[in-house]
N, CA, C and O of each residue as an XYZ file, in Angstrom:
552
protein
N      40.721     92.132     81.809
C      40.987     91.113     82.803
C      39.744     90.239     82.962
O      38.619     90.736     83.015
N      39.970     88.943     83.035
C      38.861     87.990     83.138
C      38.202     88.074     84.507
O      38.868     88.115     85.541
N      36.891     88.097     84.481
C      36.097     88.140     85.706
C      36.083     86.756     86.342
O      35.963     85.748     85.646
N      36.205     86.709     87.653
C      36.106     85.437     88.387
C      34.666     84.929     88.289
O      33.720     85.713     88.364
N      34.509     83.626     88.123
C      33.147     83.075     88.126
C      32.480     83.293     89.488
O      33.148     83.360     90.520
N      31.175     83.401     89.467
C      30.421     83.563     90.715
C      30.466     82.266     91.517
O      30.879     81.228     91.000
N      30.047     82.322     92.765
C      29.994     81.125     93.618
C      29.075     80.077     92.999
O      29.379     78.885     93.033
N      27.959     80.514     92.437
C      27.013     79.593     91.799
C      27.658     78.926     90.586
O      27.519     77.719     90.389
N      28.370     79.721     89.767
C      29.044     79.175     88.591
C      30.127     78.178     89.008
O      30.263     77.116     88.401
N      30.894     78.522     90.043
C      31.959     77.626     90.515
C      31.377     76.317     91.056
O      31.926     75.244     90.809
N      30.274     76.406     91.789
C      29.643     75.203     92.339
C      29.178     74.296     91.201
O      29.390     73.084     91.231
N      28.552     74.893     90.216
C      28.076     74.121     89.064
C      29.258     73.537     88.295
O      29.210     72.387     87.860
N      30.313     74.324     88.129
C      31.511     73.874     87.432
C      32.150     72.685     88.156
O      32.633     71.756     87.509
N      32.155     72.708     89.486
C      32.754     71.616     90.265
C      32.097     70.273     89.954
O      32.767     69.241     89.979
N      30.804     70.272     89.663
C      30.128     69.030     89.284
C      30.696     68.485     87.974
O      30.898     67.280     87.821
N      30.946     69.389     87.042
C      31.525     68.963     85.766
C      32.976     68.532     85.939
O      33.453     67.656     85.218
N      33.672     69.133     86.878
C      35.064     68.768     87.126
C      35.156     67.307     87.577
O      36.075     66.595     87.175
N      34.224     66.862     88.398
C      34.211     65.462     88.848
C      34.020     64.523     87.657
O      34.681     63.488     87.572
N      33.117     64.879     86.737
C      32.888     64.056     85.542
C      34.117     64.083     84.634
O      34.451     63.082     84.001
N      34.782     65.232     84.576
C      35.933     65.399     83.689
C      37.076     64.468     84.066
O      37.806     64.012     83.186
N      37.248     64.175     85.347
C      38.312     63.266     85.784
C      38.156     61.913     85.084
O      39.134     61.362     84.580
N      36.946     61.382     85.049
C      36.702     60.099     84.388
C      36.889     60.204     82.875
O      37.440     59.299     82.249
N      36.435     61.298     82.301
C      36.510     61.473     80.849
C      37.949     61.579     80.373
O      38.306     60.993     79.351
N      38.780     62.317     81.099
C      40.179     62.485     80.697
C      40.902     61.138     80.675
O      41.836     60.948     79.896
N      40.482     60.219     81.510
C      41.107     58.900     81.565
C      40.488     57.895     80.588
O      40.858     56.721     80.600
N      39.559     58.334     79.749
C      38.851     57.463     78.816
C      38.845     58.118     77.430
O      38.075     59.047     77.183
N      39.701     57.634     76.535
C      39.836     58.243     75.203
C      38.522     58.293     74.440
O      38.240     59.283     73.766
N      37.713     57.245     74.535
C      36.432     57.235     73.822
C      35.492     58.305     74.357
O      34.813     58.981     73.585
N      35.451     58.461     75.667
C      34.599     59.489     76.278
C      35.091     60.884     75.891
O      34.288     61.787     75.657
N      36.399     61.056     75.824
C      36.952     62.353     75.434
C      36.630     62.653     73.974
O      36.333     63.796     73.627
N      36.687     61.648     73.130
C      36.302     61.852     71.721
C      34.832     62.262     71.614
O      34.484     63.100     70.781
N      33.969     61.679     72.449
C      32.558     62.047     72.442
C      32.374     63.510     72.850
O      31.545     64.213     72.273
N      33.141     63.971     73.837
C      33.083     65.384     74.244
C      33.468     66.264     73.056
O      32.845     67.300     72.825
N      34.483     65.860     72.306
C      34.899     66.644     71.141
C      33.816     66.686     70.068
O      33.624     67.716     69.422
N      33.108     65.575     69.874
C      31.994     65.547     68.918
C      30.880     66.490     69.394
O      30.333     67.260     68.605
N      30.552     66.422     70.694
C      29.518     67.304     71.247
C      29.936     68.768     71.145
O      29.108     69.635     70.866
N      31.217     69.043     71.371
C      31.722     70.416     71.246
C      31.566     70.899     69.813
O      31.129     72.026     69.583
N      31.920     70.051     68.843
C      31.781     70.444     67.446
C      30.328     70.783     67.109
O      30.062     71.760     66.409
N      29.397     69.981     67.605
C      27.976     70.257     67.362
C      27.588     71.619     67.924
O      26.902     72.396     67.260
N      28.028     71.908     69.155
C      27.663     73.188     69.764
C      28.360     74.340     69.044
O      27.765     75.402     68.858
N      29.609     74.143     68.640
C      30.311     75.187     67.888
C      29.624     75.462     66.566
O      29.460     76.619     66.178
N      29.216     74.400     65.865
C      28.522     74.591     64.596
C      27.249     75.401     64.802
O      26.939     76.284     64.003
N      26.516     75.107     65.860
C      25.287     75.859     66.150
C      25.614     77.282     66.587
O      24.882     78.211     66.247
N      26.695     77.468     67.331
C      27.056     78.780     67.868
C      27.571     79.737     66.804
O      27.433     80.953     66.940
N      28.164     79.194     65.746
C      28.706     80.068     64.707
C      27.612     80.896     64.045
O      27.897     81.940     63.460
N      26.383     80.450     64.129
C      25.265     81.179     63.538
C      24.695     82.214     64.503
O      23.805     82.982     64.137
N      25.205     82.237     65.730
C      24.682     83.111     66.780
C      25.544     84.364     66.875
O      26.685     84.303     67.334
N      25.000     85.499     66.443
C      25.756     86.747     66.439
C      26.170     87.208     67.833
O      27.109     87.993     67.962
N      25.486     86.734     68.886
C      25.804     87.194     70.233
C      27.054     86.509     70.800
O      27.589     86.948     71.818
N      27.516     85.452     70.157
C      28.709     84.754     70.626
C      29.897     85.266     69.826
O      29.935     85.134     68.602
N      30.844     85.838     70.507
C      31.957     86.471     69.823
C      32.849     85.471     69.095
O      33.043     84.335     69.527
N      33.372     85.940     67.991
C      34.269     85.123     67.176
C      35.487     84.663     67.980
O      35.987     83.558     67.771
N      35.954     85.491     68.878
C      37.123     85.144     69.691
C      36.853     83.900     70.543
O      37.723     83.039     70.676
N      35.669     83.806     71.111
C      35.313     82.646     71.928
C      35.282     81.385     71.069
O      35.741     80.328     71.501
N      34.750     81.490     69.870
C      34.696     80.346     68.965
C      36.110     79.903     68.596
O      36.402     78.707     68.588
N      36.988     80.856     68.291
C      38.368     80.511     67.948
C      39.078     79.860     69.132
O      39.852     78.919     68.954
N      38.817     80.356     70.328
C      39.394     79.786     71.546
C      38.928     78.332     71.735
O      39.728     77.456     72.062
N      37.652     78.094     71.529
C      37.119     76.736     71.660
C      37.687     75.807     70.595
O      37.934     74.633     70.867
N      37.893     76.318     69.396
C      38.503     75.504     68.347
C      39.944     75.152     68.710
O      40.393     74.035     68.454
N      40.670     76.102     69.305
C      42.034     75.839     69.763
C      42.037     74.721     70.807
O      42.831     73.784     70.717
N      41.159     74.821     71.781
C      41.072     73.792     72.827
C      40.708     72.444     72.211
O      41.256     71.410     72.592
N      39.784     72.462     71.260
C      39.366     71.232     70.598
C      40.546     70.578     69.880
O      40.738     69.365     69.972
N      41.339     71.388     69.162
C      42.505     70.842     68.460
C      43.528     70.300     69.464
O      44.120     69.244     69.239
N      43.734     71.015     70.560
C      44.690     70.565     71.569
C      44.260     69.222     72.152
O      45.073     68.306     72.274
N      42.982     69.104     72.513
C      42.490     67.849     73.072
C      42.546     66.729     72.039
O      42.933     65.607     72.366
N      42.166     67.019     70.802
C      42.193     65.997     69.758
C      43.619     65.502     69.522
O      43.843     64.298     69.395
N      44.576     66.413     69.463
C      45.968     66.003     69.263
C      46.517     65.262     70.470
O      47.387     64.401     70.329
N      46.017     65.588     71.652
C      46.434     64.875     72.860
C      45.861     63.461     72.855
O      46.596     62.496     73.067
N      44.572     63.328     72.617
C      43.930     62.012     72.651
C      44.427     61.118     71.507
O      44.450     59.896     71.649
N      44.821     61.710     70.384
C      45.347     60.934     69.262
C      46.827     60.586     69.429
O      47.395     59.857     68.616
N      47.447     61.113     70.487
C      48.851     60.811     70.764
C      49.838     61.682     70.013
O      51.044     61.444     70.084
N      49.355     62.688     69.293
C      50.258     63.575     68.554
C      50.946     64.590     69.463
O      52.074     65.006     69.196
N      50.270     64.982     70.524
C      50.791     65.996     71.441
C      50.705     65.429     72.856
O      49.636     65.004     73.295
N      51.821     65.423     73.562
C      51.845     64.775     74.885
C      52.215     65.721     76.018
O      52.513     65.273     77.125
N      52.200     67.013     75.759
C      52.665     67.975     76.764
C      51.562     68.576     77.630
O      51.857     69.351     78.540
N      50.301     68.239     77.371
C      49.215     68.811     78.164
C      49.172     68.126     79.530
O      48.965     66.915     79.606
N      49.367     68.889     80.610
C      49.304     68.281     81.947
C      47.911     67.703     82.226
O      46.901     68.239     81.772
N      47.880     66.607     82.977
C      46.634     65.927     83.296
C      45.643     66.884     83.959
O      44.466     66.892     83.598
N      46.090     67.679     84.910
C      45.194     68.611     85.614
C      44.606     69.637     84.647
O      43.440     70.010     84.771
N      45.399     70.086     83.699
C      44.893     71.022     82.686
C      43.805     70.339     81.862
O      42.769     70.939     81.577
N      44.040     69.083     81.480
C      43.033     68.326     80.724
C      41.724     68.241     81.507
O      40.649     68.473     80.954
N      41.817     67.910     82.781
C      40.615     67.776     83.613
C      39.852     69.100     83.656
O      38.638     69.129     83.454
N      40.556     70.177     83.915
C      39.885     71.476     84.039
C      39.282     71.921     82.704
O      38.170     72.449     82.677
N      39.995     71.715     81.610
C      39.475     72.119     80.308
C      38.273     71.259     79.914
O      37.282     71.778     79.401
N      38.355     69.948     80.150
C      37.214     69.086     79.843
C      36.018     69.482     80.708
O      34.886     69.493     80.224
N      36.252     69.804     81.971
C      35.157     70.265     82.834
C      34.536     71.540     82.262
O      33.314     71.686     82.244
N      35.378     72.457     81.798
C      34.868     73.684     81.181
C      34.061     73.404     79.924
O      33.044     74.052     79.675
N      34.511     72.442     79.136
C      33.773     72.081     77.924
C      32.447     71.428     78.264
O      31.434     71.692     77.614
N      32.449     70.572     79.285
C      31.185     69.965     79.722
C      30.211     71.058     80.162
O      29.020     71.000     79.854
N      30.721     72.043     80.878
C      29.910     73.173     81.335
C      29.343     73.921     80.123
O      28.168     74.286     80.097
N      30.202     74.140     79.121
C      29.792     74.860     77.919
C      28.773     74.067     77.111
O      27.801     74.634     76.612
N      28.986     72.756     76.976
C      28.126     71.899     76.155
C      26.773     71.653     76.816
O      25.759     71.517     76.130
N      26.758     71.596     78.146
C      25.527     71.253     78.877
C      24.389     72.201     78.495
O      24.573     73.418     78.470
N      23.219     71.643     78.200
C      22.094     72.504     77.834
C      21.598     73.367     78.998
O      21.079     74.462     78.783
N      21.757     72.880     80.211
C      21.343     73.654     81.385
C      22.538     73.815     82.313
O      23.018     72.843     82.897
N      23.007     75.035     82.442
C      24.086     75.311     83.378
C      23.598     76.359     84.362
O      22.389     76.511     84.539
N      24.489     77.078     85.000
C      24.072     78.046     86.017
C      23.056     79.042     85.443
O      22.089     79.401     86.116
N      23.273     79.483     84.215
C      22.320     80.337     83.500
C      22.066     79.676     82.145
O      22.934     79.732     81.274
N      20.918     79.060     81.943
C      20.666     78.328     80.700
C      20.832     79.182     79.453
O      20.543     80.379     79.461
N      21.309     78.540     78.362
C      21.569     79.252     77.120
C      20.317     79.804     76.453
O      20.413     80.689     75.603
N      19.135     79.293     76.825
C      17.929     79.839     76.204
C      17.600     81.230     76.747
O      16.723     81.905     76.207
N      18.283     81.668     77.801
C      18.148     83.044     78.276
C      19.096     83.870     77.402
O      20.313     83.753     77.547
N      18.574     84.690     76.511
C      19.435     85.390     75.555
C      20.591     86.113     76.233
O      20.417     86.760     77.266
N      21.740     85.995     75.653
C      23.002     86.613     76.049
C      23.486     86.136     77.417
O      24.649     85.750     77.536
N      22.656     86.146     78.440
C      23.087     85.782     79.792
C      23.656     84.376     79.854
O      24.682     84.155     80.496
N      23.008     83.422     79.196
C      23.486     82.041     79.215
C      24.836     81.883     78.548
O      25.670     81.100     79.004
N      25.056     82.619     77.472
C      26.342     82.549     76.785
C      27.423     83.286     77.563
O      28.580     82.866     77.554
N      27.073     84.364     78.228
C      28.040     85.082     79.061
C      28.488     84.182     80.198
O      29.666     84.167     80.553
N      27.561     83.436     80.769
C      27.852     82.477     81.832
C      28.878     81.458     81.339
O      29.879     81.214     82.011
N      28.636     80.864     80.176
C      29.578     79.901     79.591
C      30.928     80.561     79.344
O      31.971     80.005     79.688
N      30.903     81.739     78.749
C      32.138     82.441     78.420
C      32.946     82.783     79.666
O      34.175     82.727     79.636
N      32.277     83.134     80.755
C      32.987     83.473     81.990
C      33.847     82.306     82.451
O      35.016     82.494     82.791
N      33.283     81.110     82.465
C      34.031     79.920     82.881
C      35.177     79.657     81.906
O      36.304     79.409     82.335
N      34.908     79.707     80.615
C      35.931     79.404     79.619
C      37.068     80.422     79.627
O      38.234     80.046     79.503
N      36.744     81.699     79.770
C      37.777     82.732     79.828
C      38.613     82.577     81.096
O      39.833     82.733     81.064
N      37.957     82.273     82.201
C      38.663     82.042     83.465
C      39.639     80.870     83.317
O      40.783     80.961     83.763
N      39.197     79.774     82.697
C      40.075     78.627     82.490
C      41.225     78.976     81.548
O      42.367     78.573     81.771
N      40.911     79.726     80.498
C      41.955     80.152     79.567
C      43.030     80.955     80.264
O      44.215     80.823     79.958
N      42.619     81.781     81.194
C      43.573     82.583     81.968
C      44.393     81.679     82.896
O      45.603     81.864     83.026
N      43.749     80.716     83.533
C      44.433     79.802     84.457
C      45.469     78.932     83.739
O      46.518     78.621     84.303
N      45.174     78.540     82.496
C      46.033     77.610     81.763
C      46.633     78.242     80.516
O      46.880     77.570     79.515
N      46.861     79.547     80.597
C      47.379     80.299     79.459
C      48.718     79.741     78.972
O      48.942     79.624     77.767
N      49.594     79.400     79.895
C      50.915     78.879     79.515
C      50.786     77.562     78.749
O      51.470     77.359     77.746
N      49.909     76.665     79.219
C      49.702     75.391     78.530
C      49.126     75.617     77.128
O      49.521     74.942     76.177
N      48.199     76.558     77.002
C      47.611     76.856     75.693
C      48.654     77.481     74.765
O      48.693     77.166     73.576
N      49.496     78.365     75.302
C      50.552     78.979     74.495
C      51.567     77.933     74.043
O      52.034     77.967     72.905
N      51.910     76.992     74.947
C      52.825     75.907     74.573
C      52.234     75.090     73.429
O      52.940     74.732     72.487
N      50.940     74.798     73.515
C      50.292     74.038     72.444
C      50.302     74.828     71.134
O      50.607     74.275     70.077
N      49.971     76.119     71.201
C      49.962     76.937     69.984
C      51.339     76.931     69.321
O      51.439     76.849     68.097
N      52.406     77.018     70.132
C      53.769     76.981     69.586
C      54.049     75.639     68.924
O      54.632     75.586     67.840
N      53.634     74.554     69.575
C      53.812     73.216     69.014
C      53.043     73.085     67.702
O      53.564     72.577     66.709
N      51.797     73.551     67.714
C      50.947     73.454     66.531
C      51.558     74.233     65.370
O      51.577     73.758     64.234
N      52.053     75.429     65.665
C      52.653     76.260     64.617
C      53.898     75.573     64.055
O      54.115     75.583     62.844
N      54.710     74.983     64.916
C      55.933     74.304     64.475
C      55.640     73.051     63.657
O      56.409     72.698     62.763
N      54.537     72.382     63.960
C      54.230     71.110     63.334
C      53.253     71.187     62.154
O      53.208     70.280     61.323
N      52.483     72.259     62.083
C      51.459     72.340     61.050
C      51.520     73.595     60.191
O      50.649     73.804     59.346
N      52.538     74.440     60.392
C      52.619     75.634     59.559
C      53.235     75.254     58.220
O      53.982     74.281     58.112
N      52.911     76.028     57.223
C      53.346     75.688     55.854
C      54.725     76.169     55.584
O      55.244     75.968     54.486
């Protein structure tokens, strides 16, 4: 079961949520978030302390957002977009509640927020996975 974020993590996340509202309404800004996410994912894949499951989850979110912003997928609710973009901003930010340069703790902090969001929007993510499988499976 996913652990609830701490009060400090939630407060920090709320700042990113405010920024996410503007980003979700701006396709160019959302594309930039996806580019920044790819950079962090590329760097994270070399980090043994970051679990493969988290990387796969982030890639799923990245594909969902990319297909949404490109107009291929239109079923992602606006509120889900805002919360997921806020979570990605939190993940991408070099300094969050626990900075990533603190070994393991900084990544656990990021993962806590992302896992919590995944749990909150599990149905939306499952709907996207079903759509993706129907549209891109061989």
